[in-house]
C-alpha positions in Angstrom: -47.7 10.5 10.5 -47.8 11.6 6.7 -44.9 14.1 7.5 -42.8 11.3 8.9 -43.6 9.1 5.9 -42.7 11.9 3.4 -39.4 12.3 5.3 -38.6 8.6 5.0 -39.4 8.6 1.3 -37.0 11.7 0.9 -34.3 9.9 2.8 -34.6 6.8 0.6 -34.5 8.9 -2.5 -31.4 10.6 -1.2 -29.7 7.4 -0.6 -30.6 6.1 -4.1 -29.2 9.4 -5.6 -26.0 9.1 -3.7 -25.6 5.5 -4.9 -26.1 6.6 -8.5 -23.4 9.3 -8.0 -21.0 6.8 -6.4 -21.5 4.4 -9.4 -20.5 7.1 -11.7 -17.1 7.6 -10.0 -15.7 4.2 -11.4 -15.9 2.3 -14.6 -15.6 -1.5 -15.5 -11.8 -1.2 -15.9 -11.4 -0.5 -12.1 -10.5 3.1 -12.6 -11.8 5.3 -9.8 -11.7 8.6 -8.0 -13.3 8.9 -4.6 -12.9 11.5 -1.7 -13.7 10.3 1.7 -13.7 11.4 5.4 -11.7 9.0 7.6 -12.3 8.0 11.2 -9.4 8.9 13.5 -8.6 5.3 14.4 -6.3 2.9 12.6 -8.6 0.1 12.2 -6.0 -2.8 12.1 -4.9 -1.7 15.5 -8.3 -2.0 16.9 -8.6 -5.7 16.1 -7.5 -8.8 18.0 -6.2 -11.5 15.7 -6.7 -15.1 16.5 -4.9 -18.0 14.8 -2.6 -15.5 12.8 1.0 -16.9 13.0 3.9 -14.5 12.6 7.2 -16.0 11.6 9.8 -13.3 12.7 13.2 -12.1 11.4 13.4 -14.3 8.4 16.6 -13.3 6.5 16.4 -12.5 2.8 20.0 -11.1 2.7 23.0 -10.9 4.9 22.7 -7.5 6.5 20.9 -7.3 9.9 18.2 -5.1 8.3 17.7 -7.6 5.5 15.0 -9.5 7.3 11.2 -9.9 7.0 8.3 -11.2 9.1 5.7 -13.4 7.6 2.1 -13.0 8.7 0.2 -16.3 7.8 -3.5 -16.7 7.5 -5.2 -18.9 10.0 -6.2 -22.4 9.2 -9.8 -21.6 10.0 -12.0 -19.7 7.6 -10.6 -16.1 7.3 -13.9 -14.5 8.6 -13.1 -16.1 12.0 -9.4 -15.0 12.3 -10.1 -11.5 13.6 -12.6 -10.1 16.1 -13.1 -6.6 17.1 -11.8 -5.2 20.3 -13.8 -2.6 22.3 -12.6 0.1 19.8 -14.0 -1.8 16.7 -17.5 -2.4 15.6 -17.2 -5.3 13.2 -14.7 -7.7 11.6 -13.2 -6.4 8.4 -13.0 -9.7 6.6 -16.6 -11.2 6.7 -16.5 -11.6 3.0 -13.1 -13.4 2.8 -12.7 -16.0 0.1 -12.4 -19.6 0.9 -9.0 -21.2 1.5 -7.1 -22.7 -1.5 -4.0 -24.8 -1.6 -2.0 -21.7 -2.9 -2.7 -18.3 -1.7 -2.2 -14.7 -2.7 0.6 -12.7 -1.1 1.6 -9.2 -0.4 5.0 -7.7 0.1 4.6 -4.9 2.7 7.1 -2.0 3.0 7.1 0.3 6.1 7.5 4.1 6.1 9.7 6.4 8.0 11.2 9.0 5.5 13.6 6.3 4.3 15.6 6.9 7.5 13.7 5.2 10.3 10.8 2.7 10.9 10.5 -0.9 11.6 8.5 -3.8 10.4 7.7 -4.8 14.0 6.1 -1.5 15.2 2.6 -2.0 16.5 0.9 -0.3 13.6 2.7 -2.1 10.8 2.6 -5.4 12.6 -1.2 -4.9 13.0 -1.6 -4.2 9.2 0.4 -7.3 8.4 -1.9 -9.3 10.6 -4.9 -7.7 9.2 -3.9 -8.6 5.6 -3.2 -12.1 6.8 -6.7 -12.3 8.4 -8.1 -11.3 5.0 -6.4 -14.3 3.4 -3.1 -12.8 2.2 0.2 -14.3 3.1 2.0 -11.1 4.0 5.8 -10.5 4.0 6.6 -7.5 6.1 10.0 -6.1 5.2 12.8 -4.2 6.8 15.5 -2.6 4.6 18.6 -0.6 5.0 18.1 3.1 6.0 19.6 6.5 5.1 21.9 8.3 5.8 24.1 5.3 6.5 22.8 3.6 3.4 21.4 6.1 1.0 19.5 5.4 -2.3 19.5 3.0 -4.0 20.1 0.6 -1.0 16.5 0.6 0.2 15.3 -0.1 -3.2 17.8 -2.8 -3.8 16.8 -4.4 -0.6 13.0 -4.5 -1.3 13.7 -5.8 -4.8 15.9 -8.6 -3.2 13.1 -9.3 -0.7 10.7 -9.6 -3.7 13.2 -11.9 -5.5 13.3 -14.1 -2.4 9.5 -14.4 -2.2 9.5 -15.6 -5.8 12.0 -18.3 -5.1 10.3 -21.8 -5.6 11.3 -22.8 -2.1 9.7 -19.7 -0.6 6.5 -20.2 -2.7 6.3 -23.8 -1.6 7.0 -23.2 2.1 4.2 -20.6 2.4 1.9 -21.9 -0.2 2.0 -18.8 -2.3 0.6 -18.6 -5.9 3.4 -17.1 -8.1 0.7 -15.4 -10.1 -1.0 -13.6 -7.2 1.6 -11.4 -5.5 1.1 -7.7 -4.8 3.0 -5.0 -3.0 1.8 -2.5 -0.2 3.7 0.5 1.1 3.1 3.6 3.2 5.0 6.9 3.0 8.5 6.0 2.0 7.4 2.4 1.7 4.8 3.7 -0.7 7.6 5.3 -2.8 9.5 2.0 -2.8 6.5 0.0 -3.6 5.8 2.2 -6.6 9.4 2.0 -7.9 9.2 -1.8 -7.6 6.1 -1.9 -9.7 7.2 0.5 -12.5 10.6 -1.3 -12.7 9.0 -4.8 -12.5 9.5 -5.4 -16.2 13.2 -4.9 -15.9 13.6 -7.9 -13.6 13.3 -11.6 -14.7 14.7 -13.3 -11.5 12.6 -16.3 -10.5 9.7 -15.3 -12.9 9.4 -14.2 -16.5 8.2 -10.6 -17.3 6.1 -8.6 -15.0 5.5 -10.3 -11.6 3.7 -7.7 -9.4 -0.2 -7.9 -10.0 -1.3 -5.1 -7.6 0.1 -2.0 -5.9 -1.2 -0.2 -2.7 0.6 3.1 -2.3 -0.5 5.3 0.8 1.0 8.8 0.7 4.1 7.7 -1.2 6.4 10.6 -2.4 6.4 10.3 -6.2 8.5 13.4 -7.2 11.8 13.7 -5.3 13.2 16.2 -7.8 13.7 20.0 -7.4 9.9 20.3 -7.9 9.9 19.6 -4.1 11.3 23.0 -3.4 8.5 25.1 -5.0 5.9 26.9 -2.8 3.5 23.9 -3.1 6.3 21.3 -2.4 7.4 19.7 0.8 8.6 21.4 3.8 12.3 22.5 4.2 12.8 19.8 6.8 11.4 17.1 4.6 13.6 18.4 1.6 16.5 17.8 4.0 15.3 14.1 4.6 15.0 13.6 0.9 18.4 14.8 0.2 20.0 12.6 2.9 18.1 9.7 1.4 19.2 10.6 -2.1 22.9 11.2 -1.0 22.8 14.7 -2.4 23.6 18.1 -0.9 21.4 20.0 -3.3 18.7 19.2 -5.9 20.5 21.1 -8.6 23.0 18.3 -9.1 21.3 15.0 -8.0 20.6 12.5 -10.7 19.3 10.2 -8.0 16.3 12.4 -7.6 14.8 11.4 -10.9 15.9 7.8 -10.4 14.0 7.7 -7.2 10.8 9.2 -8.6 8.6 6.5 -10.2 6.8 8.6 -12.9 9.2 8.2 -15.8 9.3 4.4 -15.7 5.6 3.7 -16.0 4.5 1.5 -18.9 1.3 0.0 -20.1 2.4 -3.2 -18.4 2.5 -1.6 -14.9 0.3 -3.3 -12.4 -3.0 -1.7 -11.3 -2.6 0.9 -8.4 -4.6 1.8 -5.4 -3.5 5.2 -4.3 -4.6 6.8 -0.9 -3.6 10.3 -0.1 -4.9 12.8 2.4 -5.9 16.3 1.2 -3.8 18.3 3.7 -0.9 16.0 4.9 2.7 16.9 4.6 3.3 15.1 1.4 1.5 17.3 -1.2 -1.6 15.9 -2.7 -0.5 16.8 -6.3 2.3 14.2 -6.1 -0.1 11.4 -6.0 -2.5 13.2 -8.4 0.2 13.7 -11.0 1.4 10.1 -10.7 -2.2 8.8 -11.0 -2.6 10.8 -14.1 0.7 9.4 -15.5 -0.5 5.9 -14.8 -3.8 6.6 -16.5 -2.1 8.0 -19.5 -0.6 4.5 -20.0 -4.0 2.9 -19.4 -3.1 1.5 -16.0 -6.1 1.1 -13.8 -6.0 3.4 -10.8 -8.2 3.5 -7.7 -7.6 7.0 -6.2 -9.0 7.7 -2.8 -8.5 11.3 -1.5 -8.9 11.4 2.4 -10.1 14.6 3.9 -7.6 15.9 6.5 -4.0 15.3 7.4 -3.9 11.5 8.1 -0.5 10.3 6.7 0.2 6.8 5.3 -1.3 3.9 7.3 -3.1 6.4 9.6 -5.7 6.6 6.7 -6.7 3.0 7.5 -10.0 3.4 9.3 -12.4 0.6 8.9 -13.8 1.8 5.5 -10.3 2.5 4.0 -8.9 -0.9 5.2 -11.9 -2.7 3.5 -11.3 -0.6 0.3 -7.6 -1.9 0.2 -8.6 -5.5 0.9 -11.3 -5.2 -1.9 -8.8 -3.9 -4.3 -6.3 -6.6 -3.5 -8.8 -9.3 -3.8 -10.1 -7.9 -7.2 -6.6 -8.1 -8.7 -5.0 -11.0 -6.8 -8.1 -13.2 -7.0 
């Protein structure tokens, strides 16, 4: 009996010690570094969503790919809008805030190496619904793709979509608070989300000054220059995809490469970032590490989560990671 009691005391002490260590990994500004191990389940896919309406194929431009879906929070309290399926153990949004007359919103950008992907795929549709179940009006965007439409077509499109969100008619239609809008992107979408955020101060359409209040970037490539060709860079096959996207035949004469890399445009006014990146995925970890360092050098708050393993982009979104993303968005979008 005494041995069991000593074991219990030791376990409690270990938990307290771990809590102390975890508390040291962040500071009051929201800056944080964390390394985690993810479950091999995309948590948003494991939920069934009740009361989440999806308004599909809303045009924000004239091209067939310039469309978006809108995932709308349910009228009922957010904690009742999603229930676990057999694969899930608990709802992710039990601590969702109460509804208000105007709501926070997220512009979501899918991945696919800038050359494929779709807002309506099961994974991205589920993430859209998941964010809506947490109380965010979520605009899930399609955009023109390479090589038919190389850079900067995709960036121009997501910027146009963001301008569309900021139109007074859009804000009124979907009850969106103009001061509580963020962006979310995975893989190529993470790159586009980062570019939107660092160039935000250059645009004044439908709002003055910086508009984006928070950024979630999962596995977004941040250095598309010749640095990619080094031994610790991306694979030869992904180099070819990058060059097709950039509209270049080589990195040696490709001014678009620097333009498509967000690092040089970071300012002190750039919105806070949540960056998730796996330790051994095909986009090198150093890309996100270097980008996070650049953001921090400008005093931009960064939550950096390194995920052990190879999970890429939204495949990182197990239950714990999904909740981290929602907590970050709530902290910065209110």
